N, C-alpha and C positions, 0 to 999 in steps of 0.2 A: 348674198348677191355677189356674183363673181365679176371683178373689175379688171379691165385692161388699162395699163398706164401708157399714155401716148406722149412720149418725149420727156427728156430731162433738161430741155432748153432753159426753162425758167428756174430762177433760184428757189422758188417756192415748191418745186416738184418734190423735194425731200420732205417738206412739211406735210404735203398731202399723203405721201406714203405713210408717214407716221400716223396720221389721222385714220387712214384706211386700216392699218394694222391694229389700231386701238379700238376700232369699232367692231362690236361683236357680230354684226350682221354683214360684214364685208370681208372678202378675201381677194387676194391679187392672183389673177389667172394667167397674165401674160404681159409682156413689155414690147412696145414698138418705139422706135426712135428714127427720126429722119437722118441721124448720123449713126450708122450701123455699129461702129466700134463703141460709141458711148452707150448705145442701147444694150449691146451684149454685156458690157461690163456691169451695167445696172441690173440686168436680169440675173447675172451671176451673183451679185451681192445679195439679191433678194431670194435666190434659189427658185426662180420661176423661168418658164420658157421665154426665149426671145423670138419674135417673128418679124422678119424684115419686110414682109408684104402686108401693108395695112389692110388691104382687102380681105386677106385671110382671117385676120383678127375680127374684123367687123362682120364677117359671114359666119363666124363660129357661134353656134347656138348655145354653147356653154358660157359665153361672155354676155353678161346682162347689161353692163354699163362701162363707160370710159371716163378717165380723168385726163383732161387735156392740158398739158403744160408746154405745148409747142411754141415756136415763134408765132408772134401775133398775126403775121401775114398769112399763116396757114389755118387760122381758126375757122374761117368761114368754110373753106373746102372740107376740112376734116369733120367739123360739127355737122354739116349738111350730110356728109356721107354716113356718119354714125346715126343720125336721126332716121335716114332712109332705111337703115338696117334695124331700126327700132331698138337702138341702144340708148339708155339714159345717159345724160351728159353732165359732168361737172367740169367747169373750165376756169382757168385763170382769167382775170380781167386784163384788158378790156375784151368785150365780146367780139367786136369787129371795128374797122376803121371808120365806117360811115353809118348814118342812120338807116339808109336804104338796105345795107347789108344786114344790119341788126333785124330789121323788119322781115327780111327774107328768111333769116334763120328762124325767127319765132314762128313764121307761117309754116315752115316745113316741120318744125318740132311739134306744133299743135296738130298738124295734119296726121302725123304718124303716132301721136299719143304718147310721146316720151317726155320725161321731165328734164328740164335744163336748169342748171344753177350756175350762176357766175359768182365767184368768190369776192364778196364785198364785206370783209370780216369786221370792220370797225362799226358797222351797223349793229353788231351784237355785243359791243363793249360798254363799260360803265359810263364813259364820257358821253356817248350818245344817249344812254338812258337818262342821265341827269339833264342833258340839254333838252331832250324831248319833254321830260317831266316839267322842267321850268317853264316851257311854253304852254303846256296843257294846263298847268296850275296858275298861269298868268302871273308868275313871280316877277317877270321882267317887264310887264306892261306891253306896249307895242314894240315888237322886234324891229330894229332899224338896221343892224349890221351883224354879219357873221364873219369872223376871221378864222381861218384854219391853216395851219402850217405843219408839214411833215417833210423832213429832210434828213439826209445822212451824208457821209463823206466817201461814198463808194467810188467816186471818180478822182479823189485826191491821191496823187502819186507820192508815196512816202520817200523820204530821203534814201537814195541808193537804189530805189525801185524803178520799174518801167511802167507800171500801171497800178491803179487802185484795186480794191478787193472786188469791185463789181466786174463780172466777166466782160470781155471784149464784145461779145454778141449783143450786149445791151446798148451798144453804141452803133449798131448796124441799123441804119435808118430803114432799109428795105424790110428787114425781119421784124423790128420792133415798132416801126411806124412813127417813131419819135424817141424822145429821151426821158428826161426827168418828169415832165408833166404827164405823159401818157402812162407812165409806170407808177412812180411814187405819188405823183400829183393826183392820181385817180382817187385816193382816199379823201383828201380835202374836197374834191369835186362832189363825190356822191354823198358825203356827209352834209355839206352845205346845201346841196340840192334838196335833200330830204327835209332839212330844217327850214329852209327859206321858201320852198314851193317851186312853181314853174319858172324856169329861167327864160329871160326875154332877150337881153343883149349881152355881148361879151367883148371885152377889150383885153388884150394880152401882150406880154413881152416875154419871148422865149430866148434866153441868152445862150448862144451857141459857143462852145469852146473853140479856140483857134485851130485845134487839130481834131475836131470832132464833127461827125456828120449830124449830130443831134443836139438838142438843148440840154444843158447841164444845170441850169437854174431857170425858174419860171415864176412869173407873177401874173395872176388873172383877176380881173374885176368883172363880176357878173351882176347885172341888174335883174331882179326878179319881178314878176308881175305883182307880187305883194308889196313892192316898194322897198324891199330889203336889198341892201348891197352886200355881196359876197366878195371877200378878199381872200384869194387862194394863193398859197405860196409853197414852193417845193424846190429842192436842190439836191444834186449829187455832190456838192462841194462844201458841205457844212459839217464841221466837227462839233459834236456836243449839242447840236440843235435839238431842243425838246419837241415832242409832239404837243401842239397847242390848238385848242378849240375854244373860241371866245365868242360869246353872244352878248350883244349890247342892245338894251331896250330903254324905253322912256322911264321905266320904274325900277330897273335893276341891271346888273351885269353878272354874267357867269363866266368864270375862267377855269379851264381845264388845262393843266400843265403837267405833263409826265405823270399822270395818275392821281394828282391832287386836284380836287374840285372845290373851288371857293365861289361864294356868291355874296353880293351886296345888293340888298333889295329893300325898298320901303315897306315891304310886307313881312319881312322876317329879320330877326337878329337886331332889332332896334336900329336898323339902317347901317349896321357895321359889317365888316367882312367876317364871314364865318365859313368853316369847312363843312362840306356835305360828306358825311361818312356813314350814312345808314347802309345796311346790307342791301345790295341791289338784286333783283331777280336774275336767275341764271337764264341766259338766252342761248339756245344751241348755236354752235358754229355753223357756217354755211354748209359744210359737208354733211353735218348731222341733220340740218333742215332738209337737205336734198333727199337723204335716205328716208326721213320721216314722211315726206310727201309721197315717195314711191311706195313705201310699205303701208302707210296708215292714212294717206290722204290729208295729212296735216299741212295747211297752207303755210308757206314760208313767210317770214317777215321781210325778206329781200325780194323785191318785185321786178317785173318787166320794166316798169317806169324808171326805177333806179338805174337799171342797166342801160336803157336807151338814152336817158338824159345824161349819163356819164359820157357816152359817145358823142352826143350832140355838143357838149361843152368842149371836149377835146378837138372835135372837128372845127368848131367855130374859133377856138383859140388859135389853132394852126393858121387858119385863114386870116384872122385878125393880125397876127404877128407878120404874116407875109405881106398883107396889104397895108399895114400900118394904120388901121382904122377900126372903129367899132363895128361889130357884126350883129345884125338882128337875126335871131334864130328863125323867125317866121318866114324870112326871105331866103 
């Protein structure tokens, strides 16, 4: 399957290139970028043609699919154009800024019979496996709270420097649609959504830097129809902050911190803390799931509901922060 790379805007674009090159069923056929110089340099690195006209790439019968790493505000336009030309689509999160835009994208994708995958990689990792297993096996009793934190120091300016390691474009509100929450906070959002169920209400605080257009730290509380509370945290200003996924229930607690998973449950380990270290099943990465669906019809574990609920929480959190109030999703 011949793939066109659409933009090197997102920092994960290089990761997707690596995954494409490592996949025996994929090849890179062309590069397009909204910034011509950046696109040409990328194409030269990869030894493939650069095309400045997106329409030419999408009309090329030799291109089967696209990998979208554009600015987020271009997702809808580019994904719709690709779907209408019957190109399969793999895209960086988030899919779009609003629920209505997500629904429109899915309608067009389904109409033209192409496969769309949004990269939500932490649904394929061991922390999620253990969390889901703990709930299925009832190790924790009734789940009451999920806390998830993912943060880094990408906006911290080192001594003598002028900016952190995160590119300036990640602080462009028009292109990115937000800051730490819409990008890094996506992972706590979709993980907690999957574990806690259907989200109901959202209250948030998005902390904007003095010289920034976007939030650099964020905290969100989500109430789910199940009665579970989700506490979601993210930041671009945290040095050494571990990835944390914590589940609290009436009969146990599961703590995942930087790859170590510990549990304390009345059902196991004589009620004492112990480490869960059994070998976990290998779950294909999002790009692999995308190819498997196209080639073999294997249904992905990452779903349309995951993608839409991610956007719902982001949209509601932005509104909650702006209005200073709790937002009910049904309204």
